[in-house]
N, C-alpha and C positions, 0 to 999 in steps of 0.2 A: 835364568835371571830376566826379570822384566827390563825392557829397554828404558834407558833414562833419556828424557828429552830435555834439550837446552833451548833457551830463547835469548836472542841478542838484546841487550839493554842499550838502547840508543843514547842514553845519557852518559853511561860509564863506558860505553863501547866494549863491554865485556859480555861473554856468554854466561848466562845464569841458568841453573837447573830449574826446570818447570815442575812445580809441585801440583799434582791433580788432587782436587778435594774429593771427598767421598760423595758429595752431592753431584759433582760433575760426572763421577763414575756411574752413579745410579741413573742420571739422566741419559747418559750415553747408552747404557744397557737397555733402558726402557725404550729409547728411540729405535734401537736395533730390533728389539722384540716387537714393537708396534709395527715397524716396517715389514717384518717377517709375517706377522699376522695378517696385515692387509694383503700382502702378496699371496699368502696362502688362501685367504678368502676369495680373492679374484680367481685364482687357479681352480679352487673347488667349484665356484659358481660356473666358470666356463666348462669345467668337466661335467657337471651335472646337467648343464643346459644343452650342450652339444655332443657330449659323449655318453655312451651307455656302458654301465658296468657289466661284467660277465653275467651277474645274476639278473640284471634287467634285460639283457639280450636273451637269456634263457626264458624269462617270463613272457617276453614279447613273442618269441617263437611258439610258446605254449598257447598264448592267446590267439594267434593266427591259426594254429591247428584246431583250437576249439571252435573258432568261427567257421572254418572250413567244414568240420564235422557237423556243426549245427545246420549249415546250409545243406549238406548231404542228407541229414536227418529230415529236413523239411521236404526235400525232393522225394524221399522214400515215403513220407506221409502223403504227398500228392499222389504217388502211385497207388498207395493203399486206398485213398479216396476214390480213385478211378475204378479199382476193383470192386469196392463197396457199391458204387453207383451201378456197375454192371450186375452185381448180385441183386440189388433192389429192383432193377428193370426186369430181370428174369423172374424174380419173385412175383412182381405185380402182373406181368403180362404173359407168364407161362404157368407157373405153379398154381397161382390163385385162380387163373382162368380155368385150368383143368378141374379144380375142385369147387368151381361155381361159387366163388366168394369175392367180395369187393377188394380192390387193392388198398394197401396202407396209404392213408392220406398224406400228401406231401408235407402238410403242416406238422404231422407227427414225426415223419422221417427227419425233417430238418429243424426239429424243436431245439431252441437255444437252451442255455444253462444260466441260471440266475446269478445275481451278485454283481453289483457295479464295481466293487473293489476286489474282484476276483484275482486280478493281476497286479494289484497295487504294490505287492512286495517285490515284483520284478522290475518296477520302474526306478528311474534315477541312476541307471548305469549307462556306460558308454554304448553297450551293445544290447540295451533293453529291448529295442524293436525286434531284433532277431529272436531273442528268447521268448518274448510275448507271442510272436507269430507262431513259433513252434508249439507253445503251450496251447494256444487257441485251436490249432489244427488237431492236436492230440485230443483235446476235450471234445471236439466235434466228432472225431472218428469214434471215440469211446461211446458217445451218445448214439451215433448211428448203429454201432455194433449191438448195443443193447436192444434197440428197436428191431433190428434184423434178426437177432437171436429169438426174440419173442415171436416174431412173424414165422420163423421156421418151426418153432414149437407148435404154433397153430396149424401150419401146413402138415406137420407130422401127425397131429391128432386127426386132421381131416383125411390124411392118407390111410390111417388105421380104420377110419369109419367110411372109407370110400364105397365099400360094398353096400353098406346100409344107406348111404346117400344116394347111390344109383338106384336102389330099390324104391326110394321115396320120390325122386324126381318124376313128374308126369312124363310118360313115355309111350302111351298107347292111345288109341281112339276110345272114347267112352261108350261107344256102341259097336256092335258087330257090323263091319262095313268093308268087307273084303273087296267088293267090286267098286267101291268109292262112289256109289250112286246115291247114298244118303246125305252127302254133303250138299246142302242147299244154299247156304249163304256164308260168306267168308268174312274174315277180319278186315276192317277198313270202312270206307264210306260206302254206304248202300242206301237204296231207296226205302223209306219207311212205308210199310204196307198200309198203314192207316192214314197218316198225314201226307203221304206222297211227296215227301221232300227228302233230300239227301242228308243223312245223319251218320255219325260215326258208329259203327257196329263193333263193339269191343270183344267179340268172341266169334264162335263158329256155330252155325245151326245144322243139326242133323235131323232130317225129315224122316219120320217113321210112324207106324200106327201106334195108337194108344196101347200101353202095356208092354211095349218093347223094352227089353232089359237095358239098364244103364250100369256101367262098371266103373269102379275106382281106377283112375289112371296111374296111381302110385300109392305106396304105403303111406299111412298117415292116421290122423285122428279127426273124427267128425267134429267140426268146430261149431256149425250152426245148422239147425233144421227148422225151417220156417214155412208156415202156411199163409198164403195170401191170395186175394182175388185180383190184385193190381200188379202192374209192372211185370216183374219176372215170375209172378205167381208163386207156386210152391217151389222152394229152392233149398239147396243143400250145399254147404261149404266144407271142404276137407283141408285141414292144415297138414302139409307134408313135411314141415320143417325146412331148414336151410333156405328160408325166405320164400318158399313156394306155397301157394294155395290154389285150389281149383273150385269153380262154382258150377253147379248143375241146376238149370232152371226149367220152369214149366212142367214140373214133375207131377205124375198122376198118383203114384203110391211110393211111400218111403219104405225101405227095407233095413234101415239102420237108425240108430238113435244118437243124439248129441253125446259126445264124449267117448263114443265107441271107436276102438281101433279097427282099421280096415287094411286089407292087403291089395296090391295091384291085381286087377282082374276080378275082384270080389263084387258080387251083385249088391248095389246100394239103393237102387230105385228103379222106377219104370217111367217111360215117356208119357207125357200128358199134354193137355191143351189149356193149362191154367194161366191166369193173369192176362196180360196184353199179348195175346197170341191169335194168329189167324188160322192155324192148323196144328195138329199134333206134331211136336218136334222137341228136341233138346237144344237149349242154348247153353253152350259150354265155354267157360273162360279159364285162362291160366293167368295167375298173378305172381309176379316176381318182385319181392321187396315192395309190396303194395302198389305195383304198377302193372296194368294189364298189358300182356304181350301176346303176340300172335301164336295161337295154339298149334298151328301147323308145324312150328319148329320143335314140337314135343310129341311127334308121332314116330320118332325114329325106330322104336321097337316093333312097329306095326307095318311099316312100308318098306318095299325094296327101293333102291335108288331110282329105278324107272317110275314106280308108282309115285314116289315123292316129287319127281319132276312133273308128273301129270297134275298132281294136286297144286303145285306152285303155279302151273300154267292156268288151271281152272280158277284159281283164286284171283287172277287179274281180270277176269271177265265181269262185266256189270251184272249184278243180280239184285233181287229184292229180298230183304230179310223177312223172317216170319214173325218178328216181334217188335 
C-alpha cells in the first residue's frame, strides 16, 4: 500500500491527510525524468569525450596499424626507386655504351604524369598526406619501369644485331698501310698547305700514288658519289647505319655507285689528286651522329696494341695537311 502522508493544520492543531493531485504527481514524475535525462546526457558526453568504446579502441588500433604499414610501404618504394636508379645507370653507362647508342635522356626517364586533380579523391582525410605520398611514389616508379622496360627492349634488339653492327662500324684503315708510313696528316689542328695558317683538320690523310686502292672500312650503303674540282674534289660517302658515316676525298676513280651496298674491305675507289690537294692522297673522315670524330679510334681491327700506341704518338707531332 502506498504510504499516507499527513500534514499539521496550525489552526486546528490537528494532523490532516495530505491529498496529492494528479497534476502534482505528473510534475514530480517529469522532474525526475528530466533530471535523469540531464544526468544521462552529461554522463554520455563525458564518456564520448574522454573515454573510448571497445569498438573505437579497435578502430584506433587498426588505423595505427594502417599508418605503420603505409610508412613501411613508402620505405619499400624508396628501396625500389634506388634499385631502379641503379638499373638506369647501368643501362646508360654500360649496356648502351657497349652497343654504341645514346643513353636515355633524363627528361624521358623522369617524365611526370598529367592531371592536376590526379590525387583529389585522396584529399580531405586526416592521413591524406601519407596516402598521397605513397600514391605519387608508386606512379613515379610505374612510369620509370615503363621507360626502363622499353629501353631493355631496345638493348635486346641491339644485342641480337650486335654481329651486324660490329660489321658496319668502321674498323680498318681505308688503304693498305701495314708499316704505317702512309699516314701523313692526323686529326686536329694542322698547317694548311696553301694558306700556311693553322686550321682544324677533321680527318686523316693517307699519302699514296695515284691509283692506290681505297677500301670500305665497314659494311654500308654508298650515300653519295660526287665529282668536283674544288675543296675535297671527287668524294664518296658511305652510310654504315648506327649513326656512322665515312667520307673518302680526292678520289681519282670511283669503283662503286650511289645506293650500292658495300662490305668492309671492298674496293670502292682509287687515290687521286683532285680538288684542293697538293699531292696524291686520301682524305678520310669518320662521322658519328653527324659529328666528325678522330678516325684513329676506328682502326682497332687493323692495328696491334703496339702499333696503335705508335699511331697515337705520331698523331701528336706537328704536321702539314695535304688539302
